[in-house]
Phi, psi and omega in degrees: 000142179266139179241146178260128181292126178255334179205148177220146182225135175301129186297318180299314178295319179301316183287331185269339189236116180301322182295329177288318177296321178296318178296316179298317178300319180294318178297313181298317179299318179299314180295321177296320179295318180288332173297313179298325181303330181250012175085018178267148178284114182300325181293334180263347187241354178227133182220154172241128184232138174261113182267359184105311178257336184225158167253122182243140174247127185227165176239153180296157177302322180297313180296318178301313180295317180304310183287334175292326185263344183290141176286159175136174185264010182285343185291145175235128180244000000 
């Protein structure tokens, strides 16, 4: 499955600073919560990946498409 990057953190900074890890956890939790809000499985639609240089948090293509097309005031431009 392909994932769209929603947040990225420098790996060195992520490993050295607790506040960065806390922020990453909060972002991932938020994405998991909004997946649950529409009935999506968070484990299949939200991921954290270590690319070597970065820690990336992503959402599935399906979840990305769903939220791009869904009506509502959640959008930020």
